N, CA and C atoms as a LAMMPS dump frame, in Angstrom:
ITEM: TIMESTEP
0
ITEM: NUMBER OF ATOMS
252
ITEM: BOX BOUNDS ff ff ff
-5.0000000000000000e+02 5.0000000000000000e+02
-5.0000000000000000e+02 5.0000000000000000e+02
-5.0000000000000000e+02 5.0000000000000000e+02
ITEM: ATOMS id mol type element x y z
1 1 1 N 272.983 332.305 -23.511
2 1 2 C 274.154 333.103 -23.87
3 1 3 C 274.813 332.48 -25.101
4 2 1 N 274.975 333.257 -26.147
5 2 2 C 275.578 332.734 -27.381
6 2 3 C 277.012 332.255 -27.156
7 3 1 N 277.378 331.224 -27.889
8 3 2 C 278.722 330.658 -27.758
9 3 3 C 279.738 331.479 -28.546
10 4 1 N 281.007 331.202 -28.294
11 4 2 C 282.078 331.871 -29.036
12 4 3 C 282.031 331.491 -30.512
13 5 1 N 281.632 330.266 -30.801
14 5 2 C 281.529 329.812 -32.193
15 5 3 C 280.447 330.62 -32.91
16 6 1 N 279.343 330.867 -32.227
17 6 2 C 278.272 331.684 -32.799
18 6 3 C 278.772 333.105 -33.051
19 7 1 N 279.443 333.69 -32.082
20 7 2 C 279.977 335.046 -32.23
21 7 3 C 280.954 335.125 -33.399
22 8 1 N 281.76 334.085 -33.577
23 8 2 C 282.698 334.049 -34.706
24 8 3 C 281.938 333.96 -36.032
25 9 1 N 280.849 333.201 -36.049
26 9 2 C 280.031 333.085 -37.258
27 9 3 C 279.388 334.428 -37.592
28 10 1 N 278.929 335.149 -36.579
29 10 2 C 278.354 336.478 -36.796
30 10 3 C 279.406 337.392 -37.422
31 11 1 N 280.617 337.345 -36.905
32 11 2 C 281.696 338.175 -37.45
33 11 3 C 282.022 337.769 -38.888
34 12 1 N 281.947 336.473 -39.185
35 12 2 C 282.261 335.986 -40.534
36 12 3 C 281.232 336.435 -41.562
37 13 1 N 280.028 336.763 -41.142
38 13 2 C 279.023 337.2 -42.119
39 13 3 C 279.476 338.47 -42.831
40 14 1 N 280.299 339.27 -42.194
41 14 2 C 280.77 340.511 -42.796
42 14 3 C 281.786 340.269 -43.903
43 15 1 N 282.374 339.071 -43.947
44 15 2 C 283.383 338.781 -44.961
45 15 3 C 282.853 337.907 -46.101
46 16 1 N 281.559 337.634 -46.107
47 16 2 C 280.967 336.851 -47.203
48 16 3 C 280.952 337.737 -48.44
49 17 1 N 281.563 337.24 -49.518
50 17 2 C 281.704 338.066 -50.723
51 17 3 C 280.467 338.035 -51.619
52 18 1 N 279.827 336.888 -51.753
53 18 2 C 278.634 336.781 -52.592
54 18 3 C 277.418 337.13 -51.741
55 19 1 N 276.596 338.073 -52.244
56 19 2 C 275.424 338.5 -51.477
57 19 3 C 274.42 337.353 -51.37
58 20 1 N 274.014 337.015 -50.143
59 20 2 C 272.996 335.975 -49.958
60 20 3 C 271.652 336.422 -50.549
61 21 1 N 270.811 335.452 -50.852
62 21 2 C 269.471 335.764 -51.346
63 21 3 C 268.664 336.418 -50.222
64 22 1 N 267.566 337.041 -50.597
65 22 2 C 266.706 337.659 -49.581
66 22 3 C 266.215 336.619 -48.588
67 23 1 N 265.884 335.432 -49.073
68 23 2 C 265.418 334.347 -48.193
69 23 3 C 266.504 333.956 -47.191
70 24 1 N 267.755 333.86 -47.675
71 24 2 C 268.86 333.514 -46.78
72 24 3 C 269.1 334.627 -45.754
73 25 1 N 268.989 335.878 -46.193
74 25 2 C 269.161 336.994 -45.268
75 25 3 C 268.085 336.994 -44.186
76 26 1 N 266.85 336.704 -44.587
77 26 2 C 265.767 336.634 -43.602
78 26 3 C 265.984 335.485 -42.626
79 27 1 N 266.478 334.363 -43.135
80 27 2 C 266.758 333.216 -42.267
81 27 3 C 267.858 333.559 -41.279
82 28 1 N 268.928 334.193 -41.763
83 28 2 C 270.006 334.617 -40.866
84 28 3 C 269.467 335.553 -39.783
85 29 1 N 268.654 336.513 -40.195
86 29 2 C 268.074 337.47 -39.246
87 29 3 C 267.248 336.744 -38.188
88 30 1 N 266.356 335.876 -38.647
89 30 2 C 265.46 335.181 -37.722
90 30 3 C 266.24 334.312 -36.741
91 31 1 N 267.21 333.576 -37.243
92 31 2 C 268.005 332.707 -36.368
93 31 3 C 268.816 333.535 -35.376
94 32 1 N 269.394 334.633 -35.853
95 32 2 C 270.163 335.508 -34.968
96 32 3 C 269.282 336.036 -33.833
97 33 1 N 268.104 336.534 -34.188
98 33 2 C 267.197 337.068 -33.18
99 33 3 C 266.738 335.978 -32.214
100 34 1 N 266.504 334.771 -32.721
101 34 2 C 266.058 333.679 -31.857
102 34 3 C 267.143 333.333 -30.844
103 35 1 N 268.401 333.373 -31.274
104 35 2 C 269.512 333.075 -30.367
105 35 3 C 269.698 334.196 -29.356
106 36 1 N 269.671 335.43 -29.808
107 36 2 C 270.024 336.551 -28.938
108 36 3 C 268.87 337.118 -28.12
109 37 1 N 267.618 336.972 -28.612
110 37 2 C 266.474 337.552 -27.92
111 37 3 C 265.49 336.487 -27.439
112 38 1 N 265.276 335.475 -28.263
113 38 2 C 264.264 334.455 -27.961
114 38 3 C 263.085 334.62 -28.9
115 39 1 N 261.937 334.124 -28.492
116 39 2 C 260.751 334.183 -29.341
117 39 3 C 260.353 335.625 -29.642
118 40 1 N 259.806 335.808 -30.834
119 40 2 C 259.333 337.117 -31.263
120 40 3 C 258.22 337.597 -30.336
121 41 1 N 258.172 338.899 -30.128
122 41 2 C 257.109 339.476 -29.319
123 41 3 C 256.7 340.799 -29.957
124 42 1 N 255.635 341.356 -29.485
125 42 2 C 255.168 342.621 -30.021
126 42 3 C 254.244 342.427 -31.207
127 43 1 N 253.783 343.55 -31.73
128 43 2 C 252.839 343.513 -32.84
129 43 3 C 253.574 343.413 -34.165
130 44 1 N 252.916 342.784 -35.115
131 44 2 C 253.444 342.684 -36.471
132 44 3 C 253.412 344.088 -37.089
133 45 1 N 254.501 344.494 -37.778
134 45 2 C 254.518 345.82 -38.4
135 45 3 C 253.375 345.996 -39.401
136 46 1 N 253.007 347.248 -39.635
137 46 2 C 251.917 347.57 -40.546
138 46 3 C 252.191 347.172 -41.983
139 47 1 N 251.152 347.192 -42.792
140 47 2 C 251.248 346.697 -44.161
141 47 3 C 252.146 347.544 -45.053
142 48 1 N 252.456 348.758 -44.66
143 48 2 C 253.334 349.601 -45.468
144 48 3 C 254.806 349.395 -45.127
145 49 1 N 255.082 348.695 -44.059
146 49 2 C 256.458 348.383 -43.653
147 49 3 C 256.792 346.975 -44.152
148 50 1 N 257.043 346.86 -45.45
149 50 2 C 257.259 345.543 -46.058
150 50 3 C 258.487 344.841 -45.493
151 51 1 N 259.569 345.577 -45.323
152 51 2 C 260.798 344.985 -44.795
153 51 3 C 260.587 344.514 -43.352
154 52 1 N 259.979 345.367 -42.537
155 52 2 C 259.708 345.012 -41.142
156 52 3 C 258.8 343.801 -41.026
157 53 1 N 257.784 343.737 -41.888
158 53 2 C 256.863 342.585 -41.876
159 53 3 C 257.59 341.305 -42.255
160 54 1 N 258.442 341.384 -43.276
161 54 2 C 259.184 340.194 -43.72
162 54 3 C 260.092 339.692 -42.605
163 55 1 N 260.768 340.601 -41.931
164 55 2 C 261.646 340.215 -40.822
165 55 3 C 260.83 339.602 -39.676
166 56 1 N 259.735 340.263 -39.326
167 56 2 C 258.875 339.769 -38.25
168 56 3 C 258.348 338.375 -38.589
169 57 1 N 257.868 338.205 -39.816
170 57 2 C 257.308 336.915 -40.236
171 57 3 C 258.357 335.812 -40.219
172 58 1 N 259.579 336.142 -40.655
173 58 2 C 260.658 335.14 -40.644
174 58 3 C 260.968 334.717 -39.217
175 59 1 N 261.043 335.675 -38.319
176 59 2 C 261.328 335.396 -36.913
177 59 3 C 260.172 334.636 -36.276
178 60 1 N 258.944 335.053 -36.546
179 60 2 C 257.769 334.371 -35.99
180 60 3 C 257.674 332.938 -36.507
181 61 1 N 258.204 332.693 -37.7
182 61 2 C 258.152 331.362 -38.291
183 61 3 C 258.977 330.327 -37.553
184 62 1 N 259.909 330.771 -36.726
185 62 2 C 260.72 329.813 -35.966
186 62 3 C 260.444 329.915 -34.462
187 63 1 N 259.309 330.504 -34.131
188 63 2 C 258.92 330.646 -32.721
189 63 3 C 258.922 329.278 -32.048
190 64 1 N 259.488 329.219 -30.865
191 64 2 C 259.541 327.979 -30.111
192 64 3 C 260.83 327.19 -30.311
193 65 1 N 261.63 327.573 -31.303
194 65 2 C 262.905 326.885 -31.544
195 65 3 C 263.867 327.258 -30.428
196 66 1 N 264.589 326.283 -29.925
197 66 2 C 265.524 326.558 -28.832
198 66 3 C 266.696 327.391 -29.338
199 67 1 N 267.307 328.125 -28.432
200 67 2 C 268.457 328.954 -28.792
201 67 3 C 269.604 328.091 -29.303
202 68 1 N 269.798 326.916 -28.716
203 68 2 C 270.877 326.025 -29.16
204 68 3 C 270.642 325.538 -30.581
205 69 1 N 269.41 325.174 -30.877
206 69 2 C 269.078 324.702 -32.218
207 69 3 C 269.233 325.834 -33.239
208 70 1 N 268.766 327.022 -32.89
209 70 2 C 268.885 328.174 -33.784
210 70 3 C 270.357 328.528 -34.009
211 71 1 N 271.14 328.432 -32.96
212 71 2 C 272.573 328.713 -33.062
213 71 3 C 273.251 327.737 -34.017
214 72 1 N 272.941 326.465 -33.891
215 72 2 C 273.513 325.443 -34.765
216 72 3 C 273.137 325.706 -36.217
217 73 1 N 271.872 326.04 -36.465
218 73 2 C 271.413 326.312 -37.828
219 73 3 C 272.065 327.575 -38.381
220 74 1 N 272.227 328.597 -37.554
221 74 2 C 272.863 329.847 -37.984
222 74 3 C 274.299 329.569 -38.419
223 75 1 N 275.045 328.854 -37.599
224 75 2 C 276.444 328.545 -37.896
225 75 3 C 276.547 327.744 -39.193
226 76 1 N 275.654 326.757 -39.368
227 76 2 C 275.669 325.935 -40.596
228 76 3 C 275.377 326.788 -41.827
229 77 1 N 274.432 327.723 -41.72
230 77 2 C 274.106 328.582 -42.855
231 77 3 C 275.268 329.517 -43.185
232 78 1 N 275.909 330.068 -42.176
233 78 2 C 277.07 330.929 -42.428
234 78 3 C 278.186 330.123 -43.085
235 79 1 N 278.422 328.902 -42.628
236 79 2 C 279.437 328.041 -43.251
237 79 3 C 279.117 327.814 -44.72
238 80 1 N 277.84 327.546 -45.008
239 80 2 C 277.396 327.301 -46.385
240 80 3 C 277.595 328.556 -47.249
241 81 1 N 277.23 329.71 -46.726
242 81 2 C 277.363 330.956 -47.48
243 81 3 C 278.828 331.338 -47.688
244 82 1 N 279.654 331.092 -46.696
245 82 2 C 281.076 331.426 -46.799
246 82 3 C 281.786 330.533 -47.812
247 83 1 N 281.294 329.308 -47.976
248 83 2 C 281.912 328.365 -48.916
249 83 3 C 281.509 328.65 -50.356
250 84 1 N 280.432 329.385 -50.558
251 84 2 C 279.929 329.636 -51.919
252 84 3 C 280.749 330.659 -52.659
């Protein structure tokens, strides 16, 4: 179950003024999914779904990471992006 600090960090992402890079957005997505869902499951999207594949690959890249560790990394990344 995500912590209140994590939930606050999720809410803070909406107030970040400078757009994060695509890599940072994928990292945020992957960490968020790892915290809220767990390890990636299902089939990798087809080759014509570039966005879906990128998201799937980012999430699959952190497979096995604990929810607590992913939560800590997510919060740190949001702090870094909010300070920029």
